C-alpha positions in Angstrom: 126.7 58.3 -84.4 129.2 58.0 -81.6 128.5 54.8 -79.5 127.5 55.4 -75.9 126.7 51.7 -75.3 125.7 51.9 -71.6 124.4 55.4 -71.7 127.8 57.0 -71.6 130.5 57.6 -74.1 133.7 56.3 -72.6 136.0 59.3 -71.8 133.6 62.2 -72.5 131.0 64.0 -70.5 127.6 64.7 -72.2 128.7 68.4 -72.4 131.9 67.5 -74.2 130.0 65.3 -76.6 127.6 68.1 -77.3 130.5 70.4 -78.0 131.7 68.1 -80.8 128.5 68.9 -82.7 127.0 65.5 -82.0 123.2 65.5 -82.0 122.5 61.8 -82.2 124.3 59.1 -80.3 123.7 55.3 -79.8 122.7 53.4 -76.7 122.3 49.6 -76.5 119.0 48.1 -75.4 120.5 44.8 -74.4 123.0 46.4 -71.9 120.6 48.9 -70.5 118.0 46.2 -70.1 120.4 44.4 -67.9 121.7 47.4 -66.0 120.2 49.7 -64.8 117.1 47.7 -65.9 113.7 48.7 -67.0 112.4 49.6 -63.6 115.1 52.2 -63.1 114.6 53.5 -66.6 110.9 54.0 -66.0 111.5 55.6 -62.7 114.0 58.2 -64.0 112.0 58.9 -67.2 114.2 57.3 -69.8 117.8 57.4 -71.0 117.9 61.1 -71.9 117.5 62.0 -68.2 119.6 59.1 -67.0 122.7 60.3 -68.9 122.0 64.1 -69.1 121.7 64.1 -72.8 119.4 66.7 -74.3 119.7 65.6 -77.9 118.7 62.5 -79.9 119.4 58.8 -79.0 119.2 55.7 -81.2 119.0 52.3 -79.6 120.2 49.1 -81.1 117.6 46.4 -80.4 120.1 44.0 -78.8 120.1 41.7 -81.9 123.8 42.2 -82.5 124.6 40.5 -79.2 123.5 37.3 -81.0 126.8 37.6 -82.8 129.0 39.2 -80.2 127.8 37.0 -77.4 127.0 33.9 -79.4 128.3 31.5 -76.8 125.7 32.9 -74.4 122.8 33.0 -76.8 120.2 30.6 -78.2 117.9 31.8 -81.0 114.4 30.5 -81.5 111.3 31.9 -83.2 110.2 33.2 -79.7 113.4 35.3 -79.3 116.9 35.1 -78.0 117.8 33.5 -74.7 121.0 35.0 -73.2 123.0 34.3 -70.1 123.8 37.7 -68.5 127.5 38.5 -68.7 127.1 40.2 -65.3 125.8 37.3 -63.2 125.0 34.4 -65.6 121.2 34.8 -65.0 119.0 33.8 -68.0 117.3 36.6 -70.1 114.8 36.2 -72.9 114.9 39.0 -75.5 111.8 38.8 -77.7 110.7 41.4 -80.3 108.0 42.5 -77.8 110.5 42.8 -74.9 113.0 44.7 -77.0 110.4 47.2 -78.0 109.1 47.5 -74.5 112.7 48.2 -73.2 113.2 50.8 -76.0 109.9 52.4 -75.1 111.2 52.7 -71.5 114.6 54.0 -72.7 112.7 56.7 -74.7 115.1 56.8 -77.6 114.2 58.9 -80.6 115.0 56.1 -83.1 114.4 52.5 -82.1 115.5 49.4 -84.0 113.5 46.2 -84.6 114.9 43.0 -83.1 116.5 41.1 -86.0 118.1 37.7 -86.4 121.7 38.4 -87.0 124.3 36.1 -88.6 127.9 37.1 -89.6 128.0 37.7 -93.3 130.7 35.1 -93.8 128.5 32.3 -92.5 128.5 29.5 -95.1 125.1 28.2 -94.0 122.7 29.5 -96.7 119.7 27.7 -95.1 120.3 29.4 -91.8 120.9 32.8 -93.5 117.5 32.6 -95.2 115.9 31.5 -92.0 117.4 34.6 -90.3 116.3 36.9 -93.1 112.7 35.6 -93.1 112.5 35.6 -89.3 113.7 39.2 -89.2 110.7 40.1 -91.4 108.3 38.3 -89.0 109.9 39.9 -86.0 109.5 43.3 -87.5 105.7 42.7 -87.7 105.8 41.8 -84.0 107.8 44.9 -83.2 105.4 47.1 -85.0 102.5 45.6 -83.1 104.2 46.0 -79.8 105.4 49.6 -80.3 103.5 51.9 -77.9 104.9 55.3 -79.0 105.0 55.5 -82.8 104.2 59.2 -82.5 107.5 60.1 -80.8 109.8 57.1 -81.4 110.8 56.2 -85.0 111.0 52.4 -85.6 113.6 51.3 -88.2 113.5 48.0 -90.0 116.8 46.1 -90.6 117.5 44.5 -93.9 119.2 41.1 -93.6 120.4 38.4 -96.1 124.1 38.1 -95.8 126.1 38.5 -99.0 123.3 37.0 -101.2 122.2 40.0 -103.2 118.9 38.3 -104.3 118.1 37.6 -100.7 118.9 41.2 -99.7 116.6 42.5 -102.5 113.8 40.1 -101.4 114.2 41.4 -97.8 114.1 45.0 -99.0 110.8 44.4 -100.7 109.3 42.8 -97.6 110.6 45.5 -95.3 109.6 48.4 -97.6 106.0 47.0 -97.6 105.9 47.7 -93.8 106.7 51.4 -94.4 108.8 52.1 -91.4 110.1 55.7 -90.8 113.7 54.6 -91.6 115.6 51.7 -93.0 118.8 50.0 -91.8 121.1 47.6 -93.6 122.3 45.1 -91.0 124.7 42.2 -90.7 127.7 43.9 -92.3 131.1 44.6 -90.8 131.3 41.0 -90.0 134.6 40.2 -91.7 133.4 40.2 -95.3 135.6 41.5 -98.1 135.1 45.3 -98.7 134.1 44.6 -102.3 131.3 42.3 -101.1 130.2 44.9 -98.6 129.9 47.6 -101.3 127.8 45.2 -103.5 125.4 44.6 -100.7 125.0 48.3 -99.9 124.5 49.3 -103.6 122.0 46.5 -104.1 119.9 47.7 -101.1 120.2 51.5 -101.6 119.1 51.4 -105.2 115.7 50.0 -104.0 115.2 52.4 -101.1 113.0 55.5 -101.1 114.9 58.8 -101.4 113.2 60.5 -98.5 113.8 58.0 -95.7 117.1 57.7 -93.8 119.3 54.8 -94.7 121.4 53.5 -91.9 124.4 51.0 -92.3 124.9 49.5 -88.9 128.4 49.1 -87.4 130.5 51.1 -90.0 133.2 53.5 -88.9 136.4 53.7 -90.8 136.6 57.0 -92.6 137.0 55.5 -96.1 134.1 53.2 -95.4 131.9 56.2 -94.4 132.8 58.2 -97.6 132.3 55.3 -100.0 129.0 54.3 -98.3 127.7 57.9 -98.6 128.6 57.8 -102.3 126.6 54.6 -102.5 123.5 56.3 -101.0 123.7 55.7 -97.2 123.0 58.4 -94.6 123.7 57.1 -91.1 126.5 55.1 -89.4 127.7 54.0 -86.0 130.9 52.3 -84.8 132.9 51.9 -81.6 136.2 52.1 -83.5 136.8 55.9 -83.1 136.5 55.8 -79.3 138.1 52.3 -78.9 141.1 53.2 -81.0 141.6 56.4 -79.0 142.0 54.3 -75.8 144.9 52.5 -77.6 146.6 55.8 -78.2 145.5 56.3 -81.8 144.5 59.6 -83.4 142.4 59.7 -86.6 143.5 62.3 -89.0 142.9 63.1 -92.7 146.3 61.6 -93.5 145.5 58.3 -91.6 145.8 57.0 -88.1 148.7 58.1 -85.9 149.9 55.9 -83.0 150.7 58.6 -80.5 152.7 56.1 -78.3 155.5 56.2 -80.9 158.7 57.9 -79.7 158.7 60.2 -82.7 156.1 62.3 -81.0 158.0 62.7 -77.7 159.3 66.2 -78.6 156.6 67.1 -81.2 154.9 70.3 -79.9 152.5 70.6 -82.8 148.7 69.8 -82.5 147.4 66.3 -82.9 146.4 67.4 -86.4 147.2 70.7 -88.1 144.1 72.5 -89.1 141.8 70.4 -87.0 138.9 72.3 -85.4 138.4 70.1 -82.3 139.0 71.6 -78.8 142.2 69.7 -78.4 143.9 70.9 -81.6 142.8 74.5 -81.7 145.4 77.0 -80.3 145.0 77.6 -76.6 144.3 81.3 -77.1 141.1 80.5 -78.9 137.9 80.4 -76.9 137.1 76.9 -75.6 140.4 75.5 -77.0 143.1 73.6 -75.1 146.1 73.7 -77.5 147.1 70.1 -76.7 150.4 69.0 -78.3 151.4 65.6 -79.6 154.2 65.5 -77.0 151.7 65.8 -74.2 149.5 63.1 -75.6 152.5 60.9 -76.1 153.7 61.5 -72.6 150.5 60.3 -71.0 149.3 57.7 -73.6 150.7 54.7 -71.8 150.1 55.6 -68.2 147.3 58.2 -67.7 143.7 58.2 -68.8 143.8 61.9 -69.9 145.3 61.0 -73.3 142.5 58.5 -73.9 140.0 61.2 -73.1 141.7 63.8 -75.3 142.0 61.4 -78.3 138.4 60.3 -77.8 137.4 63.9 -78.1 139.6 64.5 -81.2 138.4 61.3 -82.9 134.7 61.8 -82.3 135.1 65.4 -83.6 137.0 64.2 -86.6 134.3 61.6 -87.6 131.5 64.0 -87.1 133.2 66.8 -89.0 134.0 64.4 -91.9 130.2 63.7 -92.2 129.5 67.5 -92.0 132.0 68.1 -94.8 130.4 65.3 -96.9 126.9 66.7 -96.3 128.0 70.2 -97.3 129.7 68.9 -100.4 126.5 67.2 -101.5 124.4 70.3 -100.8 126.9 72.4 -102.8 127.0 69.9 -105.7 130.8 69.2 -105.3 130.7 65.8 -103.8 132.8 63.9 -106.4 135.6 66.5 -105.9 135.3 66.1 -102.2 135.7 62.3 -102.4 138.8 62.7 -104.6 140.3 65.2 -102.2 139.6 62.8 -99.3 141.4 59.9 -100.9 144.3 62.1 -102.0 144.9 63.2 -98.4 144.6 59.7 -97.0 146.9 57.9 -99.5 150.3 59.0 -100.7 149.6 58.2 -104.4 146.8 56.8 -106.6 148.6 53.5 -106.9 147.9 52.8 -103.2 144.2 53.5 -103.4 142.2 50.4 -102.3 140.8 48.6 -105.4 137.5 48.0 -103.7 137.0 51.7 -103.2 138.1 52.6 -106.7 135.6 50.0 -108.2 132.7 51.0 -105.9 133.0 54.7 -106.6 133.4 54.1 -110.3 130.0 52.4 -110.2 128.4 55.6 -109.0 130.3 57.9 -111.5 133.3 58.9 -109.4 136.6 58.0 -111.0 139.4 58.2 -108.4 142.0 57.5 -111.0 140.9 60.2 -113.5 143.6 62.8 -114.2 
């Protein structure tokens, strides 16, 4: 899912986003609750109409802001008290208020309010408190949810890097039988090997026919390994944020288009890419953008950020399309091996965490 935090994806119009093949993007409840606010959302008829988006929306509950805005937040059993980053005014986000806001937003998938800690926190007592509170808050979210017939409420599994605690949380969350299940609290600076262990411990307990969503994951190798471990859905600001720094995501790695080597490079951003930027100009709906043009504008004009955002979002969505097709055609192990072969110059440079995690699910990257 591309991240349109405040009901817009930075650099793309809704029509351009639709053209990438995106059918599900993410909005943030905390930010939309502050601005434009619930009254405006109710008046306009929800976020789909506000942003002119005719496809699906998932909303984060606002819980992640406990981590990202920790200096402004105080967590109690009642909820989370924030100071608005806009004007410093106090705001209380309870499970009930989070669900009420998401009901007003009208998102197709809504998330429970959870108690979030960074995975690297050494406070085991606080981590258990957060996990158990997240279960209690889920019960409050379920009770407050007004539109279960048209908005799918997902639970969020917490527990840090403690696998037993994660499994305990899984059991509690599964007993609530929500339409989908998220694994939260990751991408918080933990080692990739620890990340993989948490994902594997959770997915092996989850039902086959409910979507599994790992929150905040976005690097291409993270996506592919997580799919292999049994996950289905992901979101991250990285593809769009890194575009604004002049970086293009390609199957051979990230290219910094500000580098002088691209000044006279008249090839596409990535050979063979099917995005509107990279396809030859004579093709319908294509622009035939060159690396030289992106380089020329990368440091001084917003157009390069827009073009790279379009390219990066298309790349990530297409990567997931390719993974899904490979699974359906029963050739996923070969697809994973091809992905890593493109991304790294030789097998000796493959990250050990990825080699180990994939081996655990029967894909041997080092097999000749």
